[in-house]
DOTI-963106 format. One record per residue: residue in three letters; x, y, z of N, C-alpha, C in turn; residue number from 1. Coordinates in pm, 1 decimal, decimal comma. Example, Ala and Ser with C-alpha at 12.3 -4.5 7.8 and 13.67 -1.06 7.14 Angstrom:
BEGIN
rest	n.px	n.py	n.pz	ca.px	ca.py	ca.pz	c.px	c.py	c.pz	nr
Ala	1319,0	-569,0	780,0	1230,0	-450,0	780,0	1320,0	-330,0	780,0	1
Ser	1285,0	-225,0	708,0	1367,0	-106,0	714,0	1290,0	3,0	787,0	2
***
This chain:
BEGIN
rest	n.px	n.py	n.pz	ca.px	ca.py	ca.pz	c.px	c.py	c.pz	nr
Met	-287,6	3880,7	-4308,6	-298,0	3772,4	-4239,2	-384,9	3630,3	-4287,1	1
Ile	-286,2	3505,2	-4301,1	-362,8	3410,4	-4305,8	-375,4	3303,8	-4188,5	2
Ser	-487,8	3254,6	-4232,9	-502,1	3142,2	-4076,4	-539,0	3022,0	-4183,6	3
Lys	-503,7	2925,8	-4089,3	-532,3	2802,0	-4186,3	-659,0	2696,0	-4083,9	4
Met	-707,0	2676,8	-4162,3	-832,8	2583,8	-4111,5	-845,3	2455,4	-4157,9	5
Thr	-880,9	2328,0	-4063,6	-875,8	2223,6	-4097,6	-1017,2	2167,4	-4061,8	6
Val	-1035,1	2112,0	-4202,1	-1154,6	2051,4	-4207,2	-1191,9	1908,8	-4178,3	7
Gln	-1275,1	1827,5	-4085,1	-1264,7	1717,0	-4044,6	-1382,7	1657,8	-4127,3	8
His	-1336,1	1530,9	-4195,8	-1409,5	1466,5	-4229,7	-1491,9	1377,7	-4162,2	9
His	-1647,4	1382,6	-4175,9	-1671,2	1273,5	-4059,5	-1766,0	1166,0	-4162,0	10
His	-1733,7	1073,8	-4210,2	-1709,7	952,4	-4263,5	-1874,6	832,8	-4175,1	11
Pro	-1972,8	829,6	-4206,8	-2069,1	782,5	-4115,9	-2002,3	579,2	-4102,2	12
Glu	-1985,1	542,5	-4258,2	-1929,2	428,9	-4208,5	-1780,6	351,2	-4062,0	13
Ser	-1748,1	498,2	-4058,8	-1603,5	500,7	-3955,4	-1673,0	496,2	-3836,2	14
Ser	-1830,6	596,9	-3790,1	-1852,4	561,7	-3650,0	-1942,1	461,6	-3618,4	15
Gly	-1937,5	398,7	-3774,8	-2070,4	273,7	-3752,2	-1940,4	154,5	-3719,2	16
Leu	-1861,6	155,3	-3759,8	-1696,1	50,2	-3759,3	-1663,3	31,1	-3587,0	17
Asp	-1619,9	209,6	-3565,9	-1616,6	218,8	-3406,8	-1686,7	150,2	-3308,1	18
Asn	-1830,5	165,2	-3310,9	-1987,1	125,9	-3285,4	-1918,4	-61,3	-3240,0	19
Arg	-1886,7	-109,8	-3400,2	-1893,4	-253,0	-3400,9	-1809,5	-288,1	-3278,9	20
Arg	-1706,5	-224,9	-3345,4	-1538,4	-292,2	-3249,0	-1585,8	-259,5	-3088,8	21
His	-1653,7	-138,7	-3082,7	-1676,7	-131,8	-2909,8	-1711,8	-211,6	-2862,6	22
Ala	-1839,9	-279,6	-2966,6	-1940,0	-375,1	-2894,6	-1888,1	-557,5	-2904,7	23
Val	-1752,2	-554,1	-3007,2	-1716,6	-644,0	-2992,1	-1635,0	-632,5	-2872,5	24
Arg	-1527,2	-543,1	-2868,5	-1436,4	-559,6	-2697,6	-1523,6	-581,3	-2593,9	25
Ser	-1648,3	-484,3	-2559,7	-1747,8	-548,7	-2495,4	-1795,5	-638,4	-2432,8	26
Ala	-1794,9	-780,5	-2534,6	-1869,6	-849,3	-2556,2	-1731,0	-947,9	-2503,2	27
Leu	-1636,6	-938,1	-2560,9	-1498,6	-1049,7	-2510,1	-1461,6	-1034,3	-2390,0	28
Asp	-1504,7	-847,1	-2359,7	-1465,9	-817,6	-2174,1	-1520,8	-900,5	-2111,6	29
Leu	-1646,5	-890,7	-2117,7	-1756,9	-973,2	-2041,1	-1720,5	-1117,0	-2072,7	30
Val	-1713,1	-1223,7	-2185,8	-1662,9	-1336,8	-2146,3	-1514,7	-1360,5	-2068,2	31
Gln	-1469,3	-1285,0	-2139,9	-1341,5	-1314,5	-2023,0	-1347,7	-1277,8	-1856,5	32
Asp	-1425,5	-1196,3	-1820,7	-1491,7	-1230,6	-1688,0	-1522,3	-1320,8	-1643,5	33
Leu	-1612,7	-1346,9	-1748,6	-1742,8	-1478,9	-1695,7	-1607,8	-1591,2	-1700,0	34
Ile	-1524,0	-1619,2	-1765,0	-1355,4	-1719,0	-1745,4	-1362,4	-1682,4	-1620,1	35
Val	-1310,7	-1565,7	-1585,1	-1229,7	-1558,6	-1461,6	-1332,3	-1566,6	-1322,0	36
Leu	-1472,2	-1547,6	-1352,4	-1527,2	-1570,9	-1247,8	-1560,6	-1702,8	-1233,5	37
Gly	-1549,0	-1830,9	-1300,2	-1547,1	-1957,6	-1306,0	-1385,8	-2017,9	-1239,9	38
Leu	-1322,2	-1957,2	-1288,4	-1221,2	-1963,3	-1225,0	-1184,0	-1923,4	-1081,4	39
Cys	-1237,6	-1816,4	-1040,0	-1279,6	-1807,9	-926,4	-1312,9	-1914,5	-833,1	40
Ala	-1434,0	-1973,9	-862,6	-1528,2	-2058,6	-802,9	-1461,1	-2159,9	-789,2	41
Ala	-1402,9	-2227,5	-932,0	-1310,6	-2311,4	-891,0	-1185,8	-2339,9	-802,4	42
Leu	-1147,6	-2241,8	-781,6	-1062,0	-2242,2	-675,6	-1103,9	-2227,9	-533,1	43
Phe	-1184,1	-2121,4	-514,2	-1255,8	-2135,0	-390,3	-1312,0	-2291,7	-371,9	44
Ile	-1348,2	-2360,3	-449,1	-1405,1	-2521,8	-424,9	-1308,3	-2558,0	-380,6	45
Ala	-1179,7	-2538,6	-437,8	-1029,4	-2631,9	-434,9	-975,3	-2609,6	-312,5	46
Met	-1049,1	-2440,6	-227,4	-950,9	-2427,4	-76,9	-1029,8	-2441,6	-48,3	47
Leu	-1170,2	-2483,0	-59,2	-1279,0	-2572,0	87,0	-1220,5	-2743,2	63,3	48
Ile	-1212,2	-2792,0	-64,5	-1199,4	-2935,0	-44,1	-1034,0	-2923,0	49,5	49
Lys	-976,9	-2885,1	21,6	-801,6	-2898,3	85,0	-840,1	-2839,6	209,0	50
Leu	-956,1	-2740,3	285,4	-931,1	-2754,7	442,1	-981,4	-2868,7	446,6	51
Val	-1115,2	-2898,3	408,1	-1140,1	-3021,3	470,6	-1005,1	-3129,2	473,2	52
His	-983,0	-3186,7	343,4	-875,0	-3235,7	390,8	-775,9	-3249,0	481,0	53
Leu	-724,3	-3095,9	498,7	-641,4	-3103,8	576,7	-687,6	-3098,5	752,8	54
Gly	-844,4	-3099,6	745,1	-870,3	-3076,7	882,7	-890,1	-3206,0	948,4	55
Lys	-904,9	-3322,2	789,8	-907,2	-3468,0	822,8	-784,5	-3512,1	843,1	56
Ser	-695,2	-3494,6	807,5	-571,3	-3529,5	866,2	-485,7	-3416,3	965,0	57
Leu	-515,5	-3382,9	1010,0	-483,8	-3307,7	1151,5	-524,7	-3397,0	1255,6	58
Leu	-660,9	-3465,6	1218,5	-722,2	-3545,6	1314,4	-677,0	-3670,1	1349,3	59
Arg	-587,9	-3724,0	1218,5	-593,3	-3856,9	1177,9	-409,4	-3900,6	1275,7	60
Gly	-380,2	-3739,1	1227,5	-234,9	-3747,0	1313,9	-105,2	-3754,1	1216,8	61
Thr	-129,0	-3693,1	1094,4	-20,1	-3719,2	976,2	99,3	-3625,8	1015,3	62
Asp	211,2	-3725,1	962,3	331,6	-3607,0	968,7	319,5	-3449,5	953,3	63
Phe	426,4	-3384,6	998,0	413,0	-3270,6	984,3	432,6	-3195,6	877,3	64
Ser	495,2	-3245,4	787,7	579,6	-3197,9	671,3	435,8	-3215,1	523,8	65
Gln	353,1	-3319,8	571,0	248,1	-3296,3	507,7	164,9	-3181,8	531,0	66
Val	123,7	-3206,2	685,8	25,6	-3040,7	685,7	71,5	-2916,6	651,9	67
Leu	271,4	-2880,0	679,3	275,8	-2785,3	584,1	287,5	-2720,8	492,4	68
Ala	262,6	-2921,8	433,5	255,0	-2903,7	246,5	91,7	-2850,1	207,7	69
Asp	26,3	-2907,2	275,7	-98,0	-2854,1	265,6	-185,1	-2690,7	315,8	70
Ile	-77,4	-2666,1	440,3	-77,6	-2535,2	451,9	-64,5	-2453,1	319,2	71
Leu	49,6	-2472,0	296,1	120,5	-2409,6	173,3	37,3	-2404,6	34,1	72
Phe	-28,6	-2505,2	25,8	-66,3	-2511,3	-122,3	-220,0	-2414,9	-115,9	73
Ile	-292,6	-2431,5	42,1	-336,5	-2362,5	5,3	-325,6	-2165,7	15,1	74
Leu	-231,1	-2152,6	129,7	-189,9	-2031,1	94,6	-135,2	-1961,7	-86,2	75
Val	-87,1	-2038,6	-153,8	-50,7	-1998,0	-307,1	-198,0	-2025,0	-350,7	76
Leu	-316,7	-2118,2	-372,8	-481,7	-2102,9	-377,0	-491,4	-1973,3	-336,3	77
Ile	-508,2	-1924,9	-224,0	-515,8	-1778,7	-173,6	-470,9	-1665,0	-230,2	78
Glu	-372,5	-1737,8	-307,0	-282,0	-1635,2	-362,1	-330,8	-1583,6	-502,8	79
Leu	-348,3	-1691,1	-544,1	-418,3	-1703,6	-722,7	-560,9	-1597,8	-736,9	80
Phe	-602,2	-1669,8	-584,8	-756,0	-1612,2	-588,8	-759,0	-1441,3	-588,8	81
Arg	-710,4	-1377,9	-489,6	-624,2	-1278,2	-469,0	-599,9	-1239,3	-597,8	82
Leu	-555,2	-1289,4	-669,4	-481,9	-1217,3	-872,7	-599,5	-1240,6	-941,6	83
Leu	-700,2	-1335,0	-921,5	-796,2	-1314,6	-1003,5	-916,7	-1235,4	-955,9	84
Leu	-923,6	-1157,8	-832,1	-979,7	-1033,5	-797,0	-987,7	-925,8	-821,9	85
Ile	-831,4	-886,9	-821,1	-744,7	-793,0	-861,9	-796,9	-814,9	-1003,9	86
Tyr	-775,3	-884,3	-1098,8	-776,9	-933,6	-1224,6	-941,2	-823,9	-1242,8	87
Leu	-1060,1	-868,4	-1172,1	-1162,9	-838,9	-1192,3	-1203,3	-695,3	-1170,9	88
Glu	-1138,4	-669,2	-1043,9	-1173,2	-541,9	-1039,9	-1099,0	-409,5	-1099,9	89
Glu	-934,8	-405,7	-1172,9	-859,6	-311,2	-1202,1	-886,0	-384,3	-1332,8	90
His	-876,7	-496,3	-1392,4	-861,1	-548,8	-1562,3	-695,8	-522,7	-1579,8	91
Leu	-629,8	-552,4	-1463,8	-438,8	-561,0	-1453,6	-427,9	-691,3	-1400,4	92
Ile	-314,4	-729,7	-1401,3	-246,3	-880,8	-1358,4	-138,3	-751,5	-1287,3	93
Ser	-147,2	-783,9	-1107,2	-43,0	-755,8	-1000,1	80,1	-846,3	-1056,7	94
Val	203,8	-811,8	-1105,3	328,0	-849,5	-1079,5	355,5	-925,6	-1000,8	95
Ser	314,3	-837,9	-875,2	396,7	-848,2	-749,9	274,6	-964,2	-691,2	96
Thr	172,0	-1016,8	-702,2	118,1	-1099,1	-646,6	141,8	-1237,0	-751,4	97
Met	147,7	-1218,6	-869,9	235,0	-1362,3	-933,9	356,7	-1426,8	-914,1	98
Val	406,1	-1312,4	-843,6	573,4	-1315,8	-751,6	542,6	-1378,4	-632,0	99
Glu	495,0	-1338,0	-553,9	449,5	-1369,7	-480,1	427,8	-1577,2	-463,1	100
Val	295,7	-1590,3	-530,9	302,5	-1699,6	-546,1	393,3	-1823,5	-631,8	101
Gly	429,5	-1784,2	-674,2	589,2	-1850,1	-716,0	706,7	-1878,7	-643,9	102
Ile	708,0	-1769,3	-501,4	827,2	-1729,0	-433,0	714,8	-1894,3	-314,0	103
Val	606,9	-1878,9	-286,1	510,8	-2004,5	-215,5	544,1	-2119,1	-260,4	104
Ala	504,7	-2179,4	-421,5	470,4	-2231,4	-472,2	621,7	-2322,4	-471,2	105
Thr	715,1	-2233,1	-534,4	874,1	-2340,2	-523,1	950,9	-2351,1	-394,6	106
Ile	921,6	-2286,9	-256,7	929,3	-2354,3	-175,5	812,1	-2479,8	-74,4	107
Arg	767,4	-2454,1	-151,2	625,3	-2553,3	-94,6	707,8	-2711,5	-164,5	108
Glu	742,9	-2664,0	-302,7	776,0	-2777,0	-351,5	953,6	-2833,4	-289,4	109
Val	1046,3	-2732,9	-217,4	1147,6	-2830,0	-195,0	1116,9	-2856,4	-54,0	110
Leu	977,3	-2799,8	64,7	973,2	-2853,9	123,2	894,0	-2985,0	119,0	111
Leu	800,1	-3002,7	-8,1	751,1	-3115,7	-27,4	903,4	-3259,7	-40,3	112
Arg	947,2	-3233,1	-125,7	1058,0	-3332,9	-148,3	1176,7	-3387,5	-41,1	113
Gly	1183,9	-3249,5	23,5	1259,8	-3232,0	132,8	1408,4	-3169,5	78,0	114
Ala	1436,1	-3075,5	181,7	1600,4	-2988,5	148,8	1683,3	-3115,6	97,8	115
Leu	1746,3	-3175,8	199,3	1780,7	-3266,3	191,6	1833,8	-3380,6	112,4	116
Glu	1669,8	-3407,8	34,5	1680,2	-3523,6	-78,2	1717,0	-3430,8	-218,6	117
Val	1705,4	-3276,7	-256,2	1738,7	-3245,2	-375,5	1842,8	-3197,1	-382,4	118
Asp	1924,7	-3221,2	-473,3	2036,8	-3245,4	-566,2	2085,8	-3106,5	-535,7	119
Trp	2222,7	-3063,5	-504,9	2333,5	-2929,6	-436,0	2278,8	-2858,6	-603,5	120
Arg	2306,0	-2857,5	-740,0	2271,3	-2830,0	-857,7	2155,8	-2770,5	-900,2	121
Gln	2003,2	-2885,4	-836,5	1847,9	-2797,7	-814,8	1839,9	-2747,2	-729,2	122
Met	1909,9	-2729,6	-579,8	1905,0	-2614,0	-499,6	1998,9	-2515,3	-553,0	123
Leu	2045,5	-2503,1	-558,1	2155,7	-2372,9	-640,1	2058,6	-2320,3	-774,8	124
Val	1944,6	-2415,1	-794,9	1916,0	-2304,6	-922,1	1817,4	-2255,6	-874,6	125
Leu	1717,2	-2314,0	-762,9	1631,6	-2271,0	-714,3	1631,1	-2164,3	-600,7	126
Cys	1771,4	-2159,9	-544,4	1783,6	-2014,7	-481,1	1808,7	-1931,0	-552,9	127
Gly	1883,5	-1946,8	-700,3	1869,1	-1767,3	-752,3	1737,1	-1766,9	-825,8	128
Phe	1638,1	-1917,4	-852,2	1551,2	-1826,6	-905,7	1446,1	-1729,3	-814,9	129
Ile	1476,4	-1814,3	-666,2	1381,7	-1748,0	-511,8	1463,7	-1620,9	-499,5	130
Leu	1574,5	-1580,0	-585,9	1635,7	-1440,0	-511,1	1619,8	-1360,5	-633,3	131
Thr	1585,8	-1432,0	-783,7	1552,1	-1332,1	-895,4	1412,1	-1287,3	-853,6	132
Leu	1329,6	-1353,8	-810,1	1182,3	-1360,8	-770,3	1152,2	-1247,4	-696,5	133
Gly	1265,9	-1263,6	-563,4	1262,1	-1147,4	-445,3	1289,0	-990,9	-507,3	134
Val	1422,0	-1021,4	-626,1	1441,8	-899,5	-722,4	1324,1	-802,3	-728,7	135
Val	1252,3	-918,1	-828,8	1127,9	-856,2	-944,7	1016,5	-848,4	-831,2	136
Leu	1054,5	-884,1	-750,6	912,2	-869,0	-604,9	923,9	-671,7	-546,0	137
Arg	1060,8	-695,6	-523,6	1099,7	-568,9	-463,5	1044,4	-443,8	-599,1	138
Tyr	1107,1	-488,1	-702,0	1144,0	-350,8	-728,0	1028,5	-383,4	-882,3	139
Ala	864,7	-415,0	-787,5	757,1	-467,4	-877,0	676,7	-322,3	-810,6	140
Gly	735,9	-265,6	-731,1	601,6	-182,8	-661,1	647,0	-50,1	-697,3	141
Phe	801,5	-16,8	-782,3	788,3	104,0	-814,3	756,9	150,0	-927,5	142
Glu	673,9	93,5	-990,5	661,8	138,1	-1131,5	557,9	297,5	-1182,5	143
Gly	500,9	271,1	-1059,6	439,8	436,0	-1030,3	250,6	438,5	-1109,7	144
Cys	235,7	417,9	-1181,2	119,5	393,0	-1206,0	50,5	254,1	-1256,3	145
Asn	145,6	178,9	-1214,9	57,8	21,7	-1191,0	-24,1	-5,1	-1021,5	146
Arg	-148,5	34,9	-1119,6	-234,3	26,0	-923,9	-284,1	-114,5	-920,6	147
Ala	-225,9	-232,6	-999,6	-267,1	-356,9	-914,8	-154,5	-369,9	-816,8	148
Asn	-44,5	-271,0	-806,1	64,6	-319,7	-675,7	12,9	-258,5	-595,2	149
Arg	-89,3	-107,4	-593,2	-118,8	-45,4	-449,1	-261,1	-144,7	-403,3	150
Ile	-293,7	-223,9	-432,3	-416,6	-268,6	-374,6	-380,3	-355,3	-241,6	151
Glu	-451,4	-323,3	-131,3	-429,8	-433,3	-13,9	-547,1	-485,9	43,5	152
***
């Protein structure tokens, strides 16, 4: 009976190279996390500033469309903040959160301009864009192994 024997050659320089790669990757991950933390801090400050601005405009009695636009802008910032938190926790980008941000931001822009002020061709393109994002949002949760879509 003949048996096969495999011999693995272990080169000392290959483990050193693997250690260096791991160290570089860890350093780059740390730098990336620090950048995301900076973006989180900037978004949080922007939300606070916009909230103070919204409170002042409500006390002055501005028009309803501007208040609605400010509220939708704050919601976009909150969703972006949530997207960054998901990234920090899972190191994955949540497709569904990105699509939600796109939908809210698009609707906000239409409300700012006024639906009657937008050309019908632009409105048709915007409707197609929102419908496409809705389809992506609907089927983004069926990826099975996408952990970012399961975070509540």
